[in-house]
Every structure is written in C-alpha cells, then in structure tokens.
C-alpha positions in Angstrom: 36.7 -48.5 -91.5 37.3 -49.3 -87.8 34.2 -50.7 -86.2 35.1 -49.5 -82.7 35.6 -45.9 -83.9 32.4 -46.0 -85.8 30.4 -47.2 -82.8 32.0 -44.4 -80.7 30.9 -41.9 -83.3 27.4 -43.2 -83.2 27.3 -43.2 -79.4 28.5 -39.5 -79.4 25.7 -38.5 -81.8 22.9 -40.9 -80.8 21.8 -41.6 -77.2 19.6 -44.5 -78.2 21.5 -47.5 -76.7 19.3 -50.0 -78.5 20.3 -48.6 -81.9 24.0 -48.8 -81.0 23.5 -52.5 -80.0 21.7 -53.2 -83.3 24.5 -51.6 -85.3 27.1 -53.5 -83.3 25.3 -56.8 -84.1 25.1 -55.8 -87.8 28.8 -55.2 -88.0 29.9 -58.2 -85.9 30.6 -61.7 -87.2 29.7 -60.9 -90.8 30.6 -63.2 -93.7 30.2 -62.7 -97.4 30.7 -64.7 -100.6 31.0 -63.9 -104.3 28.8 -65.6 -107.0 29.7 -65.5 -110.7 27.3 -67.4 -112.9 26.9 -70.8 -111.4 30.2 -70.6 -109.4 30.1 -69.5 -105.7 33.1 -68.8 -103.6 33.6 -69.9 -100.0 32.4 -67.6 -97.1 35.0 -65.2 -95.9 34.8 -63.1 -92.7 34.4 -59.3 -93.0 37.3 -58.0 -90.9 37.0 -54.3 -91.6 34.2 -52.0 -92.9 30.7 -53.1 -93.7 29.4 -55.9 -96.0 29.3 -54.8 -99.6 25.9 -53.8 -101.1 24.2 -52.8 -97.9 22.0 -49.7 -97.5 23.7 -48.7 -94.2 27.3 -48.9 -95.7 27.2 -45.5 -97.4 25.7 -43.8 -94.4 28.3 -45.3 -92.1 31.0 -44.1 -94.5 29.7 -40.5 -94.5 29.7 -40.5 -90.7 33.2 -41.9 -90.6 34.8 -39.6 -93.1 33.3 -36.6 -91.3 36.1 -37.0 -88.8 38.6 -35.9 -91.4 38.9 -32.1 -91.1 42.2 -30.6 -92.1 42.7 -27.2 -90.5 44.7 -25.5 -93.2 42.4 -26.0 -96.2 38.8 -26.3 -97.2 37.6 -29.8 -97.8 35.1 -31.0 -100.4 33.9 -34.6 -99.8 31.9 -36.8 -102.2 31.6 -40.5 -101.6 35.3 -41.7 -101.4 36.7 -38.7 -103.3 38.4 -35.9 -101.4 39.3 -32.4 -102.7 41.6 -30.0 -100.7 41.4 -26.3 -101.6 43.6 -23.7 -99.8 41.8 -21.0 -98.0 44.2 -18.2 -99.0 46.5 -17.3 -101.8 49.4 -16.4 -99.5 51.2 -19.6 -98.3 48.8 -21.7 -100.3 51.5 -24.2 -101.2 52.5 -24.7 -97.6 48.9 -25.0 -96.4 48.1 -27.6 -99.1 51.2 -29.7 -98.3 50.3 -29.6 -94.6 46.7 -30.7 -95.4 48.0 -33.6 -97.5 50.3 -34.7 -94.7 47.4 -34.5 -92.2 45.1 -36.5 -94.5 47.7 -39.2 -95.0 48.3 -39.5 -91.3 44.5 -39.7 -90.6 44.2 -42.5 -93.2 47.1 -44.4 -91.5 45.5 -44.0 -88.1 42.2 -45.4 -89.4 43.6 -48.4 -91.4 42.9 -46.7 -94.7 45.1 -46.2 -97.7 45.7 -42.8 -99.4 46.4 -43.6 -103.0 49.1 -41.3 -104.4 48.7 -42.7 -107.9 45.1 -41.5 -108.0 45.9 -38.1 -106.5 46.8 -35.0 -108.4 47.3 -31.3 -108.1 45.6 -28.7 -110.3 46.7 -25.1 -110.2 44.1 -22.6 -111.6 45.6 -19.4 -113.0 44.6 -16.5 -115.4 48.2 -16.3 -116.7 48.4 -17.5 -120.3 51.9 -16.4 -121.3 55.2 -18.3 -121.3 56.4 -16.7 -118.1 54.2 -18.7 -115.7 56.4 -20.2 -112.9 56.8 -23.9 -112.6 54.1 -25.5 -110.4 55.1 -26.4 -106.9 55.9 -30.0 -106.1 53.7 -31.8 -103.5 54.4 -35.1 -102.0 52.4 -37.9 -100.4 54.3 -40.5 -98.5 57.6 -39.4 -100.2 56.0 -39.7 -103.7 55.5 -36.7 -105.9 52.0 -36.0 -106.9 51.4 -35.3 -110.6 50.6 -31.7 -111.7 47.8 -31.9 -114.3 46.4 -29.3 -116.6 42.9 -30.6 -116.3 40.9 -33.0 -114.2 37.4 -34.4 -113.8 35.6 -33.0 -110.8 32.1 -34.3 -110.0 31.5 -35.0 -113.7 32.8 -31.7 -115.0 36.2 -31.4 -116.7 38.1 -28.4 -115.2 41.3 -27.0 -116.8 43.9 -24.8 -115.4 42.5 -21.6 -117.0 38.8 -22.4 -116.6 38.2 -22.4 -120.4 36.3 -25.7 -120.2 37.6 -26.7 -123.6 38.2 -30.2 -122.4 34.6 -30.4 -121.1 33.2 -29.3 -124.4 35.4 -31.8 -126.2 34.0 -34.5 -123.9 30.4 -33.4 -124.5 31.0 -33.7 -128.3 32.7 -37.1 -127.9 29.9 -38.6 -125.8 27.1 -37.3 -128.0 28.7 -38.4 -131.2 28.0 -42.1 -130.6 24.4 -41.3 -129.4 23.7 -39.4 -132.6 24.6 -42.5 -134.6 22.1 -44.4 -132.4 19.5 -41.7 -133.2 20.3 -42.3 -136.9 19.8 -46.0 -136.5 16.4 -45.3 -134.9 15.5 -43.2 -137.9 16.5 -45.9 -140.3 14.4 -48.5 -138.4 11.3 -46.4 -138.9 10.9 -45.3 -135.2 8.2 -42.5 -134.8 9.3 -38.9 -134.5 8.1 -38.5 -130.9 10.2 -41.5 -129.7 13.3 -40.1 -131.4 12.6 -36.8 -129.7 12.4 -38.5 -126.3 15.7 -40.3 -127.0 17.3 -37.0 -127.9 16.0 -35.3 -124.7 16.9 -38.1 -122.3 20.2 -39.3 -123.8 21.8 -36.5 -125.7 20.5 -33.2 -124.3 20.9 -34.4 -120.7 24.6 -34.8 -121.3 24.9 -31.2 -122.5 22.9 -29.8 -119.7 24.7 -31.6 -116.9 26.0 -29.0 -114.3 25.7 -26.2 -117.0 25.5 -23.3 -114.4 29.1 -24.1 -113.4 30.6 -23.8 -116.9 28.3 -22.3 -119.5 29.2 -18.6 -118.7 32.9 -19.3 -119.3 32.4 -20.6 -122.9 33.6 -18.8 -125.9 31.4 -18.2 -129.0 33.3 -21.0 -130.8 32.5 -23.5 -128.0 28.9 -22.4 -128.0 28.8 -23.0 -131.8 30.1 -26.5 -131.3 27.3 -27.3 -128.8 24.7 -25.8 -131.2 26.1 -27.9 -134.0 25.5 -31.1 -131.9 21.8 -30.2 -131.7 21.8 -29.2 -135.3 22.9 -32.7 -136.4 20.3 -34.4 -134.2 17.5 -32.1 -135.5 18.5 -32.8 -139.1 18.0 -36.5 -138.4 14.6 -36.0 -136.7 13.3 -33.4 -139.2 15.1 -33.8 -142.6 12.3 -32.2 -144.5 13.1 -28.7 -143.0 15.8 -26.5 -144.5 17.1 -24.6 -141.6 17.9 -24.9 -137.9 15.1 -22.6 -137.0 12.6 -24.5 -139.0 13.6 -27.8 -137.4 13.3 -26.2 -133.9 9.7 -25.2 -134.8 8.9 -28.6 -136.3 10.1 -30.5 -133.2 8.7 -27.9 -130.8 12.0 -27.7 -128.9 13.7 -24.8 -127.2 17.2 -24.1 -128.7 19.9 -25.7 -126.6 21.8 -22.4 -126.1 18.7 -20.7 -124.8 18.1 -23.6 -122.4 21.7 -23.4 -121.2 21.5 -19.6 -120.7 18.2 -19.7 -118.9 19.2 -22.5 -116.6 22.4 -20.7 -115.7 20.6 -17.4 -115.1 18.0 -19.1 -112.9 20.7 -20.8 -110.8 22.5 -17.5 -110.3 19.3 -15.7 -109.4 18.7 -18.4 -106.8 22.1 -17.9 -105.3 21.7 -14.2 -105.0 18.2 -14.3 -103.4 18.6 -17.3 -101.1 20.8 -16.3 -98.1 20.9 -19.9 -97.0 22.7 -21.0 -100.2 26.3 -22.0 -99.7 27.4 -19.6 -102.5 25.3 -16.7 -101.4 27.9 -14.9 -99.4 30.6 -15.4 -102.1 28.3 -14.0 -104.8 27.0 -11.0 -102.9 30.4 -10.0 -101.6 32.0 -9.6 -105.1 32.3 -6.0 -106.3 33.6 -5.4 -109.8 36.7 -3.2 -110.0 36.1 0.5 -110.5 37.9 1.8 -113.6 40.4 4.6 -113.0 39.0 8.1 -113.3 40.3 10.0 -116.3 41.3 13.6 -116.0 39.1 16.0 -117.8 41.5 18.9 -117.8 42.6 18.3 -121.4 39.1 18.0 -122.6 38.2 21.4 -121.0 41.0 23.3 -122.7 40.0 25.2 -125.8 41.4 23.8 -129.0 44.0 26.1 -130.6 43.3 27.4 -134.0 45.5 26.4 -136.9 46.0 27.7 -140.4 45.7 24.4 -142.2 43.7 21.2 -141.7 46.8 19.1 -141.7 48.2 20.9 -138.7 44.8 20.6 -136.8 45.4 16.8 -136.8 48.7 17.0 -135.0 48.5 15.2 -131.6 50.8 17.8 -129.9 48.0 20.3 -130.0 46.3 18.4 -127.1 49.2 19.4 -124.9 49.3 23.0 -126.1 49.2 25.6 -123.3 
C-alpha cells in the first residue's frame, strides 16, 4: 500500500486537512517488532502499508482497494480476496482475461503482488454429459491459472454444477468431530441444557451458515445427510427416546430441515419485497419459461369406432381422418 496514494485518496474524499495530517503522522516513521515468549526482535521500520494489528489498517485497505475497478467484469471484494465475474456470456473468456491483465497491472503499479498460485478459474455450467468442451486457459503473468471443479467462496464450497455436494461433505466432516465432543460431555455428566447449548452454538451454527445461498439446490439425499447429523446429536442428548420426532419434542428443538427451509424462505421474501436489496432486480426480473402450447386438434376429433377392443388401442387411430 503506497502511503502517498492513500493520502491522495483521503484528500479527495475528505476536506478536513487536520485529519489528513493526523493520518500522515500515523503512517510516517513507524517501527514495529515481534515478540515470541520472552524473546523480542529488534525494531524494524515499516516501509509500506500500515503497522500490523491497528484498527485503521483494514479501513485504509478498503479505501485503497476501491481504486481497483476492471471495466470488463463485475468485481466482488472481501478483505484481500478478489473475485472477477464476466458480465455477459458472449465473449466471457476474452473479458475475463482482460480483467485479469488489468488487475495484474494495477497490482504492479501499486507495489502489490498478484499471486497466481492462489488464483483459480471456476466455470459454472448445467451440462453434465461427456461432451462438455475443455475449459479455456487463462494466464496471469505468463503462468496458467488452474481450472478447478470447486472452490471455497466466503465460507461456502461452490462446485461447477451448483450441486453443493462438496459443501455438504464439508458440513458432515466439520460436525463429526464436534459430535464426539458432545459425546464426551455426555459421558462427563454435563446437564442436558448445557449439551443443548453446545449443539446450538457449535454444531447447528455450522449447518445454518449462509444456508439461503445453497439449501434450495440440495437433493433429497443431501438433506437426509444433514438430518442424520442432527439425529446423531439428538440421540446423544436424549437417549431415552425411541424416534427422531420424540427427541425433537424432548429437547424442544425445531427440526433442522425446517429451520433451513424457513430461513431460506425468509431471505427470499426479503429480497423480493426490499427494492434496495442488491439482489432485488435480479430476482424480480426472472420469468420462468412458458411451456409450448400443444395443439388441441387431435383431441377434438371424434374417435373412430372399431369392431374389436384390440384395434381400439392402435395408436394410428389418433391420426385417422
């Protein structure tokens, strides 16, 4: 982060000269050291950026990264992660490569490094057959970017067909160890209400994370896997009950699938009714395809008479004139 460019950005957006002088003093002649146990390193000057661990550092970074605006793609920024999404299907490969080149050039101009090893390309498609064309090759600084079939985006694992199978697998993997911890609490004689609090805060929270973005895509088999996770936890908390429904009543919990469905429906309703929401225009502009209208001429024709029942089943009679 170039200090001079940051100060220019602040001066363009803020007319308070005293604030600019305070920020300049904060970023000038700074030193920092590292302490590990009883060992302390020597002081080193901070040449670029801001001192680590400061409250102003993230705010300055957001102000600085706001300058990056590729013209050929939509940009999603979160902390130091950057996602480029083509605005159109036609010429999407060309637009994406242009945006990658512009981003790399912007990083070079601002003394930053665009890491090609941590960058990847994910192509989302609804084609599941073996005739899918090979993915396009994108480069960053003469290095090919990897084409992955899934990636983690803001805590949600997205795959190339939006099946969210990888995300459900990750939910099951994360909760498996926590269920063993719940079993240890049970063996230690922890009261039932504490085990319930542990389940709600540590296990169910993992399942519910960002559920409006992926729950409606799940298959029945994936929903059963999520329900099974809760079933195992309920069996530990209420072993005296015989069924899943009885354990739900015993623990006074709402079934996890009901919670997922209600949360998703509430979020969709919010999008549809809040015209200020960033997804409102996209949600309201969608119109489901109209099925083709079938001709009723054949249905209006009188059915010809036949001498036997076998002949009446002949499909050629539907085309009899």
